[in-house]
C-alpha positions as CSV (number, residue, x, y, z in Angstrom):
1,M,10.2,-45.8,-45.7
2,N,13.4,-45.7,-47.7
3,S,16.7,-45.3,-45.8
4,F,17.6,-41.8,-44.8
5,D,21.2,-42.4,-45.6
6,K,22.9,-39.6,-47.5
7,L,19.9,-37.3,-47.3
8,P,20.5,-33.7,-46.2
9,D,19.8,-32.9,-42.6
10,F,16.8,-30.7,-43.4
11,V,15.2,-33.5,-45.4
12,I,15.8,-36.0,-42.6
13,T,14.3,-33.6,-40.1
14,Y,11.2,-33.1,-42.2
15,L,10.7,-36.9,-42.9
16,K,11.1,-37.8,-39.2
17,K,8.5,-35.3,-38.2
18,F,5.9,-35.4,-41.0
19,S,6.2,-38.5,-43.3
20,L,3.9,-41.5,-43.1
21,P,5.9,-44.7,-42.9
22,H,3.1,-47.1,-44.0
23,W,3.8,-46.8,-47.7
24,T,6.9,-47.5,-49.9
25,I,8.0,-47.1,-53.5
26,S,7.4,-50.0,-55.8
27,N,9.5,-50.6,-58.9
28,D,12.1,-48.4,-57.1
29,Q,14.8,-47.0,-59.3
30,K,18.4,-47.2,-58.3
31,A,19.2,-43.8,-59.8
32,L,18.7,-40.5,-58.1
33,F,16.9,-37.6,-59.9
34,E,16.7,-33.8,-60.4
35,N,13.0,-33.8,-61.2
36,I,10.2,-35.9,-59.7
37,I,6.6,-35.9,-61.0
38,V,4.0,-37.1,-58.5
39,I,0.7,-38.3,-60.0
40,P,-2.2,-39.4,-57.8
41,S,-4.3,-42.1,-59.5
42,L,-7.8,-43.0,-58.3
43,A,-9.6,-45.3,-60.8
44,E,-7.6,-43.9,-63.7
45,Y,-6.8,-47.1,-65.6
46,N,-8.2,-45.6,-68.8
47,E,-6.7,-42.1,-68.4
48,L,-3.2,-42.7,-66.9
49,P,-1.6,-44.2,-70.1
50,Q,-2.5,-41.0,-72.0
51,C,-0.8,-38.9,-69.3
52,L,2.3,-41.1,-69.4
53,N,2.4,-41.1,-73.2
54,S,2.4,-37.3,-73.2
55,L,5.3,-37.3,-70.8
56,E,7.2,-39.7,-73.0
57,Q,7.2,-37.1,-75.8
58,N,9.5,-34.9,-73.7
59,D,13.2,-34.5,-74.2
60,K,15.1,-37.8,-73.5
61,A,17.9,-36.1,-71.7
62,L,15.5,-34.5,-69.3
63,L,13.5,-37.7,-69.0
64,D,16.7,-39.5,-67.9
65,K,16.9,-37.0,-65.0
66,T,13.2,-37.3,-64.1
67,L,11.3,-39.9,-62.0
68,I,7.6,-40.4,-62.2
69,I,5.8,-41.6,-59.1
70,V,2.2,-42.7,-59.5
71,V,0.3,-43.0,-56.3
72,V,-2.4,-45.6,-56.9
73,N,-4.9,-45.0,-54.1
74,N,-8.4,-45.6,-52.7
75,S,-10.0,-45.5,-49.4
76,E,-10.7,-48.6,-47.3
77,S,-14.4,-48.3,-48.0
78,A,-14.1,-47.7,-51.8
79,D,-16.5,-49.7,-53.9
80,G,-15.5,-52.8,-55.9
81,E,-15.4,-51.0,-59.2
82,V,-12.8,-48.5,-58.0
83,K,-10.7,-51.2,-56.4
84,S,-10.8,-53.4,-59.5
85,N,-9.8,-50.4,-61.7
86,N,-6.9,-49.6,-59.4
87,K,-5.8,-53.3,-59.4
88,K,-5.6,-53.1,-63.2
89,T,-3.6,-49.8,-63.0
90,I,-1.1,-51.5,-60.7
91,Q,-0.7,-54.4,-63.1
92,F,-0.2,-51.9,-65.9
93,L,2.5,-50.1,-64.0
94,E,4.2,-53.4,-63.0
95,S,4.5,-54.4,-66.7
96,Y,5.4,-50.9,-68.0
97,K,8.3,-51.0,-70.6
98,G,8.2,-47.4,-71.9
99,K,10.7,-44.5,-71.9
100,L,10.0,-43.2,-68.4
101,N,11.7,-43.8,-65.1
102,L,8.4,-45.0,-63.6
103,S,7.8,-46.0,-60.0
104,F,4.5,-46.3,-58.1
105,I,3.2,-46.4,-54.6
106,D,0.5,-49.0,-53.8
107,A,-2.0,-47.2,-51.6
108,A,-4.9,-49.3,-52.9
109,S,-4.3,-53.0,-52.0
110,K,-5.5,-54.6,-48.8
111,D,-3.7,-53.2,-45.7
112,K,-2.3,-50.4,-47.9
113,E,-5.5,-48.4,-48.5
114,L,-5.9,-44.9,-47.3
115,P,-7.8,-44.6,-44.0
116,D,-11.4,-43.4,-44.6
117,K,-10.9,-40.4,-42.3
118,F,-8.2,-38.9,-44.5
119,A,-8.6,-40.6,-47.9
120,G,-8.4,-38.1,-50.7
121,V,-6.2,-36.4,-53.2
122,G,-4.3,-34.4,-50.5
123,L,-3.1,-37.5,-48.7
124,A,-2.3,-39.2,-51.9
125,R,-0.2,-36.2,-53.0
126,K,1.5,-36.0,-49.6
127,I,2.5,-39.7,-49.6
128,G,4.0,-39.4,-53.1
129,C,5.8,-36.1,-52.4
130,D,7.2,-37.2,-49.1
131,L,8.6,-40.4,-50.6
132,A,9.9,-38.4,-53.5
133,L,12.2,-36.6,-51.1
134,T,14.2,-39.8,-50.7
135,K,14.9,-40.0,-54.5
136,F,16.5,-36.7,-55.3
137,D,20.1,-36.3,-56.3
138,Y,21.1,-33.8,-53.6
139,S,24.7,-33.7,-55.0
140,S,23.5,-32.0,-58.1
141,D,23.8,-28.2,-58.4
142,K,20.5,-28.1,-60.4
143,K,17.2,-27.3,-58.8
144,K,15.4,-30.3,-57.2
145,I,11.9,-29.9,-58.5
146,I,8.6,-31.5,-57.5
147,F,6.0,-31.5,-60.2
148,F,2.3,-32.0,-59.2
149,L,0.3,-33.6,-62.0
150,D,-3.0,-35.5,-62.3
151,A,-3.6,-38.8,-64.0
152,D,-6.3,-37.4,-66.4
153,C,-4.0,-34.6,-67.6
154,T,-1.7,-34.5,-70.6
155,V,1.3,-32.2,-70.9
156,S,3.1,-30.6,-73.8
157,S,6.3,-32.0,-75.3
158,D,8.3,-29.1,-73.9
159,Y,6.8,-29.4,-70.4
160,L,10.0,-30.5,-68.7
161,Q,12.2,-28.3,-70.7
162,K,10.3,-25.1,-70.1
163,V,9.7,-25.7,-66.4
164,T,13.3,-26.8,-65.5
165,L,14.7,-23.9,-67.5
166,A,12.5,-21.3,-65.7
167,F,13.4,-22.7,-62.3
168,N,17.1,-22.9,-62.9
169,K,17.5,-19.6,-64.8
170,K,15.2,-17.5,-62.6
171,D,16.0,-19.3,-59.4
172,L,12.3,-20.0,-58.8
173,R,11.0,-21.5,-55.6
174,S,7.4,-22.2,-56.6
175,A,5.3,-21.7,-59.7
176,V,2.0,-22.5,-61.4
177,I,2.1,-23.5,-65.1
178,E,-0.3,-21.9,-67.5
179,Y,-3.0,-24.4,-68.6
180,E,-5.7,-25.0,-71.2
181,H,-8.5,-27.5,-70.6
182,K,-8.9,-30.3,-73.1
183,F,-12.3,-30.6,-74.7
184,V,-14.0,-32.0,-77.8
185,D,-16.0,-29.5,-79.7
186,D,-19.8,-29.8,-79.9
187,T,-20.2,-31.8,-76.8
188,P,-22.0,-31.0,-73.5
189,E,-18.7,-31.3,-71.7
190,A,-17.1,-28.7,-74.0
191,E,-19.9,-26.2,-73.2
192,A,-19.4,-26.9,-69.5
193,I,-15.7,-26.5,-69.4
194,I,-15.7,-23.4,-71.6
195,C,-18.1,-21.7,-69.1
196,Y,-16.0,-22.8,-66.1
197,E,-12.6,-21.8,-67.6
198,I,-14.0,-18.4,-68.5
199,F,-15.1,-18.1,-64.8
200,L,-11.6,-19.1,-63.6
201,R,-9.8,-16.7,-65.9
202,Y,-12.2,-13.9,-65.0
203,H,-11.5,-14.5,-61.4
204,R,-7.8,-14.4,-61.9
205,L,-8.1,-11.3,-64.0
206,G,-10.0,-9.7,-61.2
207,L,-7.2,-10.5,-58.8
208,K,-4.7,-9.0,-61.2
209,F,-6.9,-5.9,-61.5
210,A,-7.0,-5.6,-57.7
211,E,-3.2,-6.0,-57.6
212,S,-3.5,-8.9,-55.2
213,Y,-0.3,-10.6,-54.1
214,Y,-2.3,-13.9,-54.4
215,D,-3.0,-13.5,-58.1
216,Y,-2.2,-17.0,-59.3
217,H,-4.6,-19.7,-60.4
218,T,-5.2,-22.7,-58.1
219,I,-5.2,-25.8,-60.2
220,G,-3.4,-28.7,-58.5
221,S,-2.0,-30.2,-61.7
222,T,-0.1,-27.0,-62.5
223,I,1.8,-26.6,-59.3
224,V,5.6,-26.9,-59.2
225,C,8.0,-26.2,-56.4
226,D,11.5,-27.0,-55.3
227,V,12.3,-29.3,-52.4
228,E,13.3,-26.6,-50.0
229,S,10.0,-24.8,-50.4
230,Y,8.0,-28.0,-50.1
231,I,9.6,-28.7,-46.8
232,K,9.4,-25.0,-45.5
233,A,5.7,-25.1,-46.3
234,G,5.3,-28.2,-44.1
235,G,4.7,-30.5,-47.0
236,M,1.4,-31.2,-48.7
237,N,-1.7,-31.3,-46.4
238,K,-4.1,-34.2,-46.1
239,R,-7.2,-32.3,-47.2
240,K,-9.8,-34.4,-49.2
241,A,-10.2,-31.4,-51.6
242,G,-8.8,-27.9,-51.8
243,E,-5.4,-29.2,-50.9
244,D,-3.9,-27.3,-53.8
245,Y,-5.4,-24.0,-52.7
246,Y,-4.0,-24.2,-49.2
247,F,-0.6,-25.5,-50.2
248,L,-0.2,-22.7,-52.7
249,E,-1.1,-20.2,-50.0
250,K,1.7,-21.6,-47.9
251,L,4.1,-21.5,-50.8
252,A,3.1,-17.9,-51.6
253,K,3.9,-16.8,-48.0
254,L,7.5,-18.0,-48.6
255,K,7.9,-16.2,-51.9
256,K,5.6,-14.8,-54.5
257,I,4.4,-17.5,-56.8
258,F,5.6,-17.2,-60.4
259,T,3.4,-18.2,-63.4
260,I,5.1,-20.0,-66.2
261,P,3.3,-18.4,-69.2
262,E,3.2,-21.3,-71.7
263,P,0.1,-23.5,-71.5
264,L,2.0,-26.8,-70.9
265,V,-0.7,-28.6,-68.9
266,H,-4.0,-29.7,-70.3
267,P,-6.4,-30.8,-67.6
268,S,-9.4,-33.0,-68.4
269,S,-12.9,-31.6,-68.8
270,R,-14.7,-34.7,-67.7
271,K,-17.2,-34.8,-64.9
272,S,-16.1,-36.4,-61.6
273,W,-17.2,-37.8,-58.3
274,R,-13.8,-37.7,-56.8
275,V,-13.9,-34.4,-54.8
276,P,-16.7,-32.3,-53.4
277,F,-15.7,-29.2,-55.5
278,G,-13.4,-28.2,-58.3
279,T,-13.4,-28.8,-62.0
280,G,-14.9,-32.2,-62.0
281,Q,-17.8,-31.3,-59.8
282,R,-18.4,-28.0,-61.6
283,I,-18.7,-30.0,-64.9
284,T,-21.1,-32.5,-63.3
285,R,-23.2,-29.7,-61.9
286,H,-23.3,-27.9,-65.3
287,L,-24.3,-31.1,-67.1
288,R,-27.1,-31.8,-64.6
289,N,-28.4,-28.2,-65.1
290,E,-28.7,-27.8,-61.3
291,Q,-28.2,-24.0,-61.4
292,N,-27.3,-21.2,-63.6
293,E,-23.5,-21.5,-64.1
294,Y,-23.2,-18.4,-66.3
295,V,-22.6,-16.0,-63.3
296,A,-19.6,-14.5,-61.7
297,Y,-18.5,-12.1,-59.0
298,N,-19.6,-8.5,-59.5
299,P,-16.6,-6.4,-60.7
300,E,-17.3,-3.8,-58.0
301,S,-16.1,-6.4,-55.5
302,F,-12.7,-6.4,-57.2
303,S,-12.7,-2.6,-57.3
304,I,-13.3,-2.5,-53.5
305,L,-10.5,-5.1,-53.0
306,K,-8.2,-2.9,-55.2
307,R,-8.8,0.2,-53.1
308,W,-8.4,-1.8,-49.9
309,L,-5.1,-3.4,-51.0
310,R,-3.6,-0.1,-52.2
311,Y,-4.5,1.5,-48.9
312,F,-3.5,-1.4,-46.6
313,S,-0.1,-1.9,-48.4
314,D,1.0,1.7,-47.9
315,E,3.8,1.9,-45.4
316,N,2.0,4.7,-43.6
317,T,-1.0,2.5,-42.9
318,I,-0.2,1.1,-39.4
319,Y,-2.7,1.6,-36.6
320,A,-5.7,-0.7,-36.3
321,K,-8.3,2.0,-35.2
322,N,-7.3,4.3,-38.1
323,I,-7.4,1.3,-40.5
324,L,-11.0,0.4,-39.5
325,I,-12.2,4.0,-39.9
326,D,-10.5,4.3,-43.4
327,A,-11.8,0.9,-44.4
328,G,-15.3,2.1,-43.7
329,K,-14.7,5.1,-46.0
330,I,-13.7,2.6,-48.8
331,H,-17.0,0.7,-48.2
332,P,-18.9,0.1,-45.0
333,L,-19.0,-3.6,-45.6
334,L,-15.2,-3.7,-45.7
335,E,-15.1,-2.3,-42.2
336,D,-17.8,-4.8,-41.1
337,F,-15.7,-7.6,-42.7
338,L,-12.6,-6.6,-40.8
339,I,-14.5,-6.4,-37.5
340,A,-16.0,-9.8,-38.1
341,N,-12.5,-11.2,-38.7
342,N,-11.1,-9.7,-35.4
343,F,-8.8,-7.4,-37.3
344,Q,-8.1,-4.9,-34.5
345,K,-7.1,-7.6,-31.9
346,N,-5.1,-9.5,-34.5
347,W,-3.4,-6.5,-35.9
348,E,-2.5,-5.0,-32.5
349,R,-0.9,-8.3,-31.6
350,I,1.0,-8.3,-34.9
351,L,2.3,-4.8,-34.2
352,S,3.5,-5.7,-30.7
353,N,5.6,-8.5,-32.2
354,N,6.9,-6.7,-35.2
355,T,8.5,-3.3,-35.1
356,S,10.4,-2.9,-38.4
357,T,8.6,-1.5,-41.4
358,K,9.8,-4.5,-43.5
359,E,8.3,-7.0,-41.0
360,I,5.0,-5.1,-40.8
361,Q,4.7,-5.0,-44.5
362,K,5.3,-8.7,-44.7
363,Q,2.6,-9.3,-42.0
364,K,0.1,-7.4,-44.0
365,I,0.5,-10.0,-46.8
366,F,0.4,-12.8,-44.3
367,W,-2.8,-11.6,-42.5
368,F,-4.8,-10.6,-45.6
369,D,-4.0,-13.8,-47.4
370,A,-5.6,-15.7,-50.2
371,F,-8.3,-17.2,-48.0
372,R,-9.3,-13.8,-46.5
373,T,-9.2,-12.3,-50.0
374,L,-11.7,-14.9,-51.2
375,K,-13.8,-14.5,-48.0
376,L,-14.0,-10.7,-48.6
377,I,-15.2,-11.3,-52.2
378,H,-17.8,-13.7,-50.9
379,Y,-18.8,-11.3,-48.1
380,L,-19.4,-8.5,-50.6
381,R,-21.3,-10.9,-52.9
382,D,-23.6,-12.0,-50.1
383,N,-24.3,-8.6,-48.6
384,A,-24.2,-6.0,-51.4
385,F,-23.0,-7.1,-54.8
386,P,-24.6,-10.4,-55.9
387,N,-23.3,-12.4,-58.8
388,I,-24.1,-11.0,-62.2
389,N,-24.1,-12.5,-65.7
390,L,-20.7,-14.0,-66.5
391,F,-20.2,-12.2,-69.8
392,D,-21.5,-8.9,-68.4
393,A,-18.9,-9.3,-65.6
394,V,-16.1,-10.0,-68.1
395,D,-17.1,-7.0,-70.3
396,E,-17.3,-4.7,-67.3
397,L,-14.0,-5.8,-65.8
398,L,-12.2,-5.4,-69.1
399,K,-13.7,-1.9,-69.4
400,R,-12.4,-1.0,-65.9
401,M,-9.0,-2.3,-66.9
402,K,-9.1,-0.2,-70.1
403,I,-8.5,-3.4,-72.2
404,N,-9.8,-3.1,-75.7
405,F,-12.3,-5.9,-76.4
406,Q,-13.9,-6.3,-79.8
407,I,-16.2,-9.3,-79.4
408,K,-19.9,-8.5,-79.9
409,R,-22.8,-10.4,-78.4
410,N,-26.6,-9.8,-78.4
411,E,-27.5,-12.3,-75.8
412,D,-26.9,-12.8,-72.1
413,I,-25.5,-16.2,-72.9
414,P,-24.1,-16.1,-76.4
415,D,-23.7,-19.1,-78.6
416,I,-20.8,-21.5,-78.1
417,Q,-18.7,-20.0,-80.8
418,I,-18.7,-16.5,-79.2
419,Q,-18.1,-18.1,-75.8
420,K,-15.0,-19.7,-77.3
421,Q,-13.9,-16.3,-78.5
422,Y,-14.2,-15.0,-74.9
423,L,-12.2,-17.9,-73.7
424,V,-9.4,-17.4,-76.2
425,F,-9.3,-13.7,-75.5
426,L,-9.0,-14.3,-71.8
427,R,-6.3,-16.9,-72.3
428,N,-4.3,-14.5,-74.5
429,I,-4.7,-11.4,-72.3
430,L,-3.5,-13.2,-69.2
431,K,-0.6,-14.6,-71.1
432,E,0.4,-11.5,-73.1
433,K,-0.4,-8.6,-70.8
434,F,0.0,-10.1,-67.3
435,S,2.7,-12.8,-67.8
436,D,5.4,-12.8,-65.1
437,D,7.9,-12.8,-68.0
438,N,6.7,-9.4,-69.2
């Protein structure tokens, strides 16, 4: 671990409690920085140069204030092909002569590999972010920003400029950046990613419709936060997958997550074996035709969620027994869900520890968090409102939101050109109508 000299006390306290001393920064830079981009890299020798090249297109003055840390990682039991790929990546990073302040962490060589029990993107991100804390210029009055990126992504040439401007001008604590997946037209991968991105954007639109506090997208390569929020959230978790979801939930409980509306991040649409769920696995499943992917949550579930959130967020909604009765009037399954989640016992304990209206309102957001929101949607799906056709779901949700939608289709699963029209419409409506900048 780098020396703790000259680090603020709150950073030292965090590092002593949570950091993992087994790994160090290679090709360490003498300078200190305002921005640090952490990039996990697992068998990404072919993809990483494109990611770095896209970063090189950013403003030079900002690049001078920015450090990139690539965390080359694999598990102890990784196969020879993965280890060979990572070895080539390390050699590439050691010989890099480009425009970036580029360091890396070797979590792939013998005696430095990730332990099998925890090996995954969560641990790789944590190692990179924790070491990044030692490389910030804490004397600067600018925001100290941690960018989460993936090695198979590319970014726009104004990526750094737009994010740093938003953080410093709006005093942001955490944000997600708008994204658009990369794909090549007329390929099976394009068909798969268009379907998946429509699903993702439909889900987010449903959360917007329901007026959920947790209405952000959960794509790891779009997360940005300042150092203070990273530490207050307890740092990145070590989950093998879903690390972004749970980290964002912790950030959201500190302060509502802002969405930077410009699509500055372009995730890959390739299939992947790296994690058990998420984009890569969804693409793999689609290409294998394992199940019907053109389905989505019934819009009625979002309507029930909307009525519940409006009721629960009212300052006059306080007592557990009354809440359960009224939840049953919204929908009997909502009452069943609350009972199954020990709502009465939990809420009565919360009320005994919080007496002010402000604290009680905050606890409502904390208790009915992103995870419980998703659990309710799944509960409704499994017990009353099964998934329906993806495009029917989009059409119905837009109708309930009174959003004018002109695209016509005559098939349950329209041709790819019409699917692309759906995707473009959803991208635009989320950006134009529901942007945090509006």
